[in-house]
C-alpha positions in Angstrom: -14.3 34.3 3.3 -12.6 33.7 6.7 -8.9 34.5 6.3 -8.1 31.3 8.3 -9.7 29.2 5.6 -7.5 28.5 2.6 -9.7 25.9 0.9 -13.4 25.1 0.8 -15.3 22.4 -1.1 -18.9 23.5 -1.7 -21.5 20.9 -2.8 -18.9 19.0 -5.0 -20.5 16.2 -7.0 -18.6 14.0 -9.5 -20.3 11.3 -11.6 -18.9 8.6 -13.8 -21.0 6.3 -16.0 -23.2 4.3 -13.5 -21.3 5.7 -10.5 -21.6 8.7 -8.2 -18.0 9.1 -7.0 -18.7 12.3 -5.0 -22.1 13.3 -3.7 -22.6 16.9 -2.5 -19.3 17.1 -0.6 -18.7 20.3 1.5 -16.0 21.0 4.1 -13.3 23.6 4.8 -9.5 23.4 5.4 -7.7 25.9 7.5 -4.5 27.7 6.4 -1.3 26.2 7.7 -2.8 23.1 9.2 -2.3 19.4 8.6 -5.8 18.1 7.5 -6.4 14.4 7.4 -8.8 12.8 4.9 -9.8 9.2 5.4 -12.4 6.7 4.3 -12.6 3.2 2.9 -11.4 2.5 -0.6 -13.9 3.9 -3.1 -15.1 6.6 -0.6 -14.1 9.4 -3.0 -10.7 10.6 -1.5 -8.7 10.2 -4.7 -11.4 11.7 -6.9 -11.6 14.8 -4.6 -7.9 15.3 -4.8 -7.9 14.9 -8.5 -10.4 17.7 -8.7 -8.2 19.9 -6.5 -5.0 19.1 -8.4 -6.5 19.6 -11.8 -6.7 16.0 -13.1 -10.5 16.7 -13.5 -11.1 20.2 -15.0 -13.9 22.3 -13.5 -16.4 21.5 -16.2 -16.4 17.8 -15.4 -18.0 18.1 -11.9 -20.7 20.1 -10.2 -20.3 22.4 -7.2 -17.2 24.6 -6.6 -13.8 24.7 -5.0 -12.8 27.9 -3.3 -9.1 28.5 -3.0 -7.7 31.6 -1.2 -11.2 33.2 -1.5 -11.7 32.7 -5.2 -13.4 29.9 -7.2 -10.8 27.4 -8.6 -11.8 27.0 -12.3 -9.1 24.8 -13.8 -9.4 24.4 -17.6 -7.7 22.4 -20.3 -4.2 22.8 -18.8 -5.7 22.1 -15.4 -2.7 20.3 -13.8 -0.3 23.0 -14.8 -2.7 25.7 -13.7 -3.1 24.0 -10.3 0.7 23.9 -9.9 1.0 27.6 -10.8 -1.6 28.5 -8.2 0.4 26.6 -5.5 -1.4 23.3 -5.3 1.0 20.2 -5.4 0.4 16.5 -4.9 2.8 13.7 -3.9 1.4 10.5 -5.1 1.7 7.0 -3.5 3.5 5.8 -6.6 6.6 8.0 -6.9 7.0 9.8 -10.2 10.8 10.4 -10.3 13.2 9.7 -13.1 15.6 7.2 -11.4 18.6 7.9 -13.7 18.6 11.7 -13.0 20.0 13.5 -10.0 17.9 14.9 -7.2 18.3 18.4 -8.6 17.3 17.4 -12.1 14.2 15.8 -10.8 13.3 18.7 -8.6 13.4 21.2 -11.5 12.5 18.9 -14.3 10.9 20.9 -17.1 11.6 24.2 -15.2 15.5 24.2 -15.4 17.1 27.7 -15.0 18.4 28.6 -18.5 21.0 31.2 -19.3 22.3 32.0 -22.8 20.5 29.0 -24.2 21.9 26.4 -21.8 21.0 25.1 -18.3 22.7 26.9 -15.4 23.7 23.8 -13.4 25.2 25.8 -10.6 21.9 27.6 -10.0 19.9 24.5 -10.4 21.8 22.7 -7.6 22.1 25.8 -5.4 18.3 26.3 -5.6 17.7 22.6 -4.9 20.1 22.8 -1.9 18.2 25.9 -0.6 14.9 24.0 -0.6 16.4 20.9 1.0 18.0 22.9 3.7 15.0 25.1 4.5 12.7 22.1 5.0 15.4 19.9 6.6 15.2 17.3 3.8 18.3 15.1 4.3 19.3 14.5 0.6 22.2 15.6 -1.6 21.2 17.6 -4.7 23.8 15.8 -6.9 23.0 12.1 -6.0 21.3 9.9 -8.6 17.8 9.1 -7.5 18.1 5.3 -8.2 20.8 5.2 -5.4 18.3 6.5 -2.8 16.1 4.5 -0.5 12.3 4.9 -0.7 12.2 7.3 2.2 14.6 9.7 0.6 12.9 9.4 -2.7 9.8 10.6 -0.9 11.7 13.6 0.3 12.7 14.4 -3.3 9.1 14.3 -4.3 8.3 16.8 -1.5 11.1 19.0 -2.5 9.9 18.9 -6.1 6.4 20.1 -5.0 7.9 22.8 -2.8 10.1 24.1 -5.6 6.8 25.2 -7.3 6.1 27.4 -4.4 3.2 25.2 -3.2 1.0 26.6 -0.5 -1.1 23.4 -0.3 0.7 20.0 -0.4 -1.4 16.8 -0.8 0.2 13.6 0.4 -1.5 10.4 -0.8 -0.6 7.4 1.3 2.9 8.7 1.8 4.1 6.0 4.2 2.9 2.8 2.5 6.4 1.8 1.6 8.4 3.4 4.4 10.1 1.9 7.4 9.3 3.1 11.0 12.4 5.3 11.0 11.5 6.9 7.7 7.9 7.5 8.9 9.2 9.3 12.0 11.3 11.5 9.7 8.3 12.3 7.5 6.3 13.2 10.5 9.0 15.7 11.5 9.1 17.1 8.0 5.3 17.7 8.1 5.7 19.7 11.3 8.4 21.8 9.6 6.2 22.4 6.6 3.4 23.4 9.0 5.6 25.8 10.8 6.5 27.4 7.5 2.8 28.1 6.8 2.2 25.3 4.3 -1.1 23.6 4.4 -0.9 19.8 4.2 -3.7 17.4 3.2 -2.8 14.0 4.5 -4.5 10.9 3.1 -3.8 7.5 4.7 -5.4 4.3 5.9 -3.1 4.3 9.0 -5.2 5.7 11.7 -2.4 6.1 14.2 -0.7 8.5 11.8 -3.8 10.6 11.5 -3.9 11.0 15.3 -0.2 11.6 15.5 0.1 14.5 13.0 -3.2 16.0 11.9 -5.2 19.0 13.3 -8.6 18.1 11.7 -9.9 15.0 10.0 -12.6 14.7 7.3 -14.2 11.3 6.8 -15.7 10.4 3.4 -18.0 7.4 3.0 -19.7 6.3 -0.3 -18.8 9.7 -1.9 -20.3 11.8 1.0 -18.7 13.9 3.7 -19.7 12.2 6.9 -17.9 14.5 9.4 -15.1 17.0 9.7 -13.8 17.3 13.3 -10.8 18.3 15.4 -8.5 15.3 15.7 -8.3 15.7 19.5 -12.1 15.3 19.7 -12.0 11.9 18.0 -11.0 8.4 19.0 -9.9 5.6 16.7 -13.1 3.6 17.5 -15.3 6.6 16.6 -13.3 7.3 13.5 -13.7 3.7 12.3 -17.4 3.8 12.9 -17.7 7.0 10.8 -15.7 5.3 8.0 -17.6 2.0 7.8 -21.0 3.2 9.0 -21.1 0.7 11.9 -19.3 0.1 15.2 -16.2 -2.1 15.0 -15.3 -3.2 18.5 -12.7 -5.7 17.4 -9.9 -5.0 14.9 -9.3 -8.8 14.4 -12.2 -11.2 14.1 -12.2 -14.2 16.4 -11.6 -17.7 15.0 -12.3 -21.2 16.2 -9.7 -22.9 14.1 -7.7 -25.9 15.4 -4.5 -26.5 13.5 -3.6 -30.1 12.5 -0.5 -31.8 11.3 2.5 -30.2 9.7 2.0 -29.8 5.9 4.8 -27.5 5.0 8.4 -27.5 6.3 11.5 -25.5 5.5 14.8 -26.8 6.8 18.0 -24.7 7.1 17.4 -22.8 3.8 20.2 -20.8 2.3 19.9 -18.8 -0.9 21.9 -16.3 -3.0 20.7 -13.1 -4.6 20.2 -14.1 -8.3 21.6 -10.8 -9.5 24.5 -10.7 -7.1 25.5 -14.3 -6.4 28.2 -13.2 -3.9 25.4 -11.9 -1.6 23.4 -14.3 0.6 19.8 -13.3 1.1 18.8 -16.3 3.2 21.2 -17.5 5.8 19.6 -20.5 7.5 15.8 -20.3 7.7 13.8 -23.1 9.3 10.1 -23.3 10.2 7.0 -25.4 9.7 3.3 -24.7 9.1 0.4 -26.9 10.1 -2.9 -27.6 8.3 -5.4 -24.9 9.2 -2.8 -22.6 10.8 -1.8 -19.0 10.2 2.0 -18.6 10.7 3.0 -15.0 10.9 6.5 -13.9 9.8 7.8 -10.8 11.6 11.0 -8.8 11.1 12.4 -5.4 10.2 12.7 -4.1 6.6 15.6 -5.9 5.0 15.3 -9.0 7.2 14.7 -11.2 4.2 10.9 -11.9 4.6 9.9 -11.1 1.0 13.1 -12.8 -0.3 12.1 -15.9 1.6 8.6 -16.3 0.2 9.6 -15.3 -3.3 12.3 -18.0 -3.1 9.8 -20.6 -1.9 7.6 -19.7 -4.8 10.5 -20.3 -7.3 10.8 -16.6 -8.3 13.8 -15.2 -6.5 16.8 -16.7 -4.7 19.2 -19.4 -5.9 18.9 -22.1 -3.2 22.3 -23.5 -2.2 21.4 -25.5 0.8 18.4 -26.7 2.7 15.1 -28.5 2.0 11.5 -27.5 1.3 8.9 -30.2 2.2 5.2 -30.2 1.2 3.2 -33.1 2.7 6.4 -34.8 3.5 7.8 -34.7 -0.1 10.7 -32.5 -1.0 10.0 -29.8 -3.6 12.2 -27.2 -5.2 10.1 -25.0 -7.5 12.2 -23.3 -10.3 9.4 -21.0 -11.2 5.9 -19.9 -10.2 4.2 -22.5 -12.4 6.0 -25.4 -10.6 5.1 -23.8 -7.3 1.4 -23.6 -8.2 1.4 -27.2 -9.5 3.0 -28.3 -6.2 0.2 -26.6 -4.2 1.6 -23.2 -3.3 0.0 -19.8 -4.0 1.5 -16.3 -3.3 -0.4 -13.1 -2.8 2.6 -10.7 -3.5 3.6 -7.6 -1.6 3.3 -5.4 -4.8 -0.2 -6.3 -6.1 0.0 -3.8 -9.0 3.4 -4.8 -10.2 3.3 -8.5 -9.6 -0.2 -9.6 -8.8 -2.4 -8.1 -11.5 -2.6 -7.3 -15.2 -4.2 -3.9 -14.6 -5.5 -3.3 -18.1 -7.2 -6.7 -18.1 -10.7 -7.5 -16.7 -11.5 -8.9 -13.3 -12.5 -12.1 -15.1 -9.2 -12.5 -17.0 -7.1 -11.7 -13.8 -9.0 -14.3 -11.8 -8.7 -17.1 -14.4 -5.2 -16.3 -15.7 -3.2 -18.8 -13.5 -6.0 -21.3 -13.6 -6.6 -21.7 -17.4 -5.8 -25.4 -17.3 -9.1 -25.8 -15.3 -11.1 -24.5 -18.3 -9.1 -25.7 -21.3 -9.6 -28.7 -23.5 -9.5 -29.6 -27.2 -7.3 -26.5 -27.8 -10.0 -24.0 -26.5 -11.1 -22.3 -23.3 -14.5 -23.2 -22.0 -15.7 -19.6 -21.5 -18.8 -20.6 -19.6 -16.8 -22.6 -17.1 -14.3 -19.7 -16.8 -17.1 -17.2 -16.2 -18.9 -19.4 -13.7 -15.8 -20.1 -11.6 -14.7 -16.4 -11.6 -18.2 -15.2 -10.7 -18.3 -17.7 -7.8 -14.9 -16.3 -6.5 -16.0 -12.7 -7.0 -19.2 -13.3 -5.1 -17.5 -15.2 -2.3 -15.1 -12.3 -1.7 -17.7 -9.6 -2.4 -15.6 -7.8 -5.1 -17.4 -4.5 -5.7 -17.7 -3.9 -9.5 -20.5 -3.4 -12.0 -19.4 -6.5 -14.0 -16.4 -8.9 -14.2 -15.5 -7.3 -17.5 -14.3 -4.0 -16.1 -10.5 -3.4 -16.0 -8.9 -4.1 -12.7 -7.1 -0.7 -12.8 -10.5 1.0 -12.2 -11.1 -0.8 -8.8 -10.2 0.5 -5.4 -7.1 -0.9 -3.6 -9.2 -3.2 -1.4 -11.1 -4.7 -4.4 -7.8 -5.1 -6.3 -6.4 -7.1 -3.4 -9.6 -9.3 -3.4 -9.0 -10.0 -7.1 -5.5 -11.2 -6.3 -6.7 -13.4 -3.5 -9.5 -14.7 -5.7 -7.3 -16.0 -8.4 -5.1 -17.9 -6.0 -8.0 -19.4 -4.1 -9.3 -20.7 -7.5 -6.0 -22.7 -7.7 -7.0 -24.5 -4.4 -3.7 -24.2 -2.7 -2.4 -26.4 0.2 -0.3 -23.4 1.4 -1.3 -19.8 0.8 1.5 -17.3 1.2 0.3 -13.7 1.8 2.9 -10.9 1.8 1.5 -7.8 3.4 -2.0 -8.7 2.4 -3.7 -5.5 3.8 -1.1 -3.0 2.6 -2.9 0.1 1.2 -6.3 -1.4 2.1 -8.9 0.5 4.2 -10.0 -0.6 7.6 -13.3 -2.2 6.4 -11.7 -4.2 3.7 -8.9 -5.3 6.1 -11.6 -6.8 8.4 -13.1 -8.7 5.4 -9.6 -10.0 4.5 -9.0 -11.1 8.1 -12.3 -12.9 8.2 -11.5 -14.6 4.9 -8.1 -15.8 6.3 -9.8 -17.2 9.3 -12.3 -19.0 7.1 -9.6 -20.5 4.9 -7.6 -21.7 7.9 -10.7 -23.2 9.5 -11.2 -25.1 6.2 -7.7 -26.5 6.4 -5.6 -24.1 4.3 -2.1 -23.5 5.8 -1.4 -19.7 5.6 2.0 -18.0 5.8 1.5 -14.3 6.4 4.1 -11.5 6.3 3.1 -8.1 7.6 5.0 -4.9 8.3 2.3 -4.2 11.0 3.4 -6.1 14.1 0.0 -5.6 15.7 -1.5 -7.4 12.6 0.9 -10.3 12.9 0.1 -10.7 16.6 -3.6 -10.3 16.0 -4.0 -12.9 13.2 -1.3 -15.5 13.8 -1.3 -18.8 15.8 2.5 -18.7 15.9 5.1 -16.1 14.9 8.5 -16.8 13.2 10.9 -13.9 13.6 13.6 -13.1 11.0 16.8 -11.1 11.4 19.4 -10.6 8.6 18.1 -13.4 6.5 18.0 -15.9 9.4 15.1 -17.3 11.3 15.7 -16.6 15.0 12.9 -18.6 16.5 9.2 -19.4 16.2 6.9 -18.5 19.1 3.3 -19.4 20.1 1.4 -16.1 19.7 0.7 -16.1 23.5 4.4 -15.7 24.1 5.0 -13.3 21.2 4.9 -9.9 22.9 5.8 -6.8 21.0 8.9 -6.4 23.1 10.1 -10.0 22.6 9.5 -9.9 18.8 11.4 -6.6 18.4 14.2 -7.9 20.6 14.5 -11.0 18.2 14.1 -8.9 15.1 16.9 -6.5 16.0 19.3 -9.3 17.0 19.3 -8.3 20.7 18.0 -11.8 21.6 18.3 -15.2 19.9 15.4 -17.0 21.6 
């Protein structure tokens, strides 16, 4: 085997009942490089990484994985074996114990013991050595729950490196990070690379792949489509490999013509329900027209999610201001009242707040709409199934049946289930908080088309997005927030990146 190659997948095939997740996948990864893996949700990325990290032992798939010149045959204790061999993974959902310190998390289960008790001085010294070597700006003694998401990510990386990892897998590592935190992570990856650590980088954010990777492998429908040097690719070419067709436009065109104002917020002020001395909304005013997409832009911490959760009756304590729907004042005290009034919310955290993961697609779609199928103290199961099937078909949710658990679906299909259940409630105003977060490029395009169709049919849409290009590409107007306050609302033709960022940072007020 070539000494430059640290890892090789040879004809790897993995099957589940009724599904071929990986189909004869073969490619190589070089030692000390940052290797990107991308593809639509369901392409096989996670399955391949679960094979490499030991979630699926060697007798559950066909083909072979060659690591450092030898076949990787992970058995019953596969995850531990993989770690012992130097293969570590940092998952999208962090796996830290929030009430423990950084050092305790880094060496959890592997604490240095002397004379029958933990040597705390050594534990924290060893943690500090790792943090210093890889320039991870975290204190070993601080409690994890007091850290921001970006620094929690650093702790996860330190934990992996403490096991002497030679291959580090990062699965969607920037999905919850700010731009500053992303920049720091990019720097850390370069430091890891300079120390000879091979990084496998999985993301839907194509700009990150072009920014940090040396080679990119594209998977589609469980097959390896191409492995190529990053500098030989373009974003357009990469997208065509991922979806199997040319996509010349990121945002589909729309012919919508917004009508009269249907939703209006006037000088809204609200307090943090858990800390009533803290104001989370400090004068927010805007309106949305029938058949319009209003984008809400702002930096992390600007109050965007707090705003929409308050409008939906599930967060802030309103102390001043009005919420008007079709000219009538409303003040939902909970989600049920908001739904009854005509509001629906696709939340930022679809797994934690948008879905019951262990329940079926059918039950998730029908859950907030059971009043449509109930009568005489029973649920009309036929009507429930018919309505849910219509929604599933309309949004092209990919699943064998509506009875499968939502947790088995890809991220894009999970998001479609969330959207489906709210469309079934026939909202006047649909609020979408980061609707394409963690969704692949093909599914994003489908969601964008759906948003356009809904707006063309008269639904008023409020969309928050951390992706400013997405806000500018999909909105008719853009409302910019800064420190819990709405600065101004701009027609999209006037909403340049520079002007929006100036408003979002407080450098300009109009």
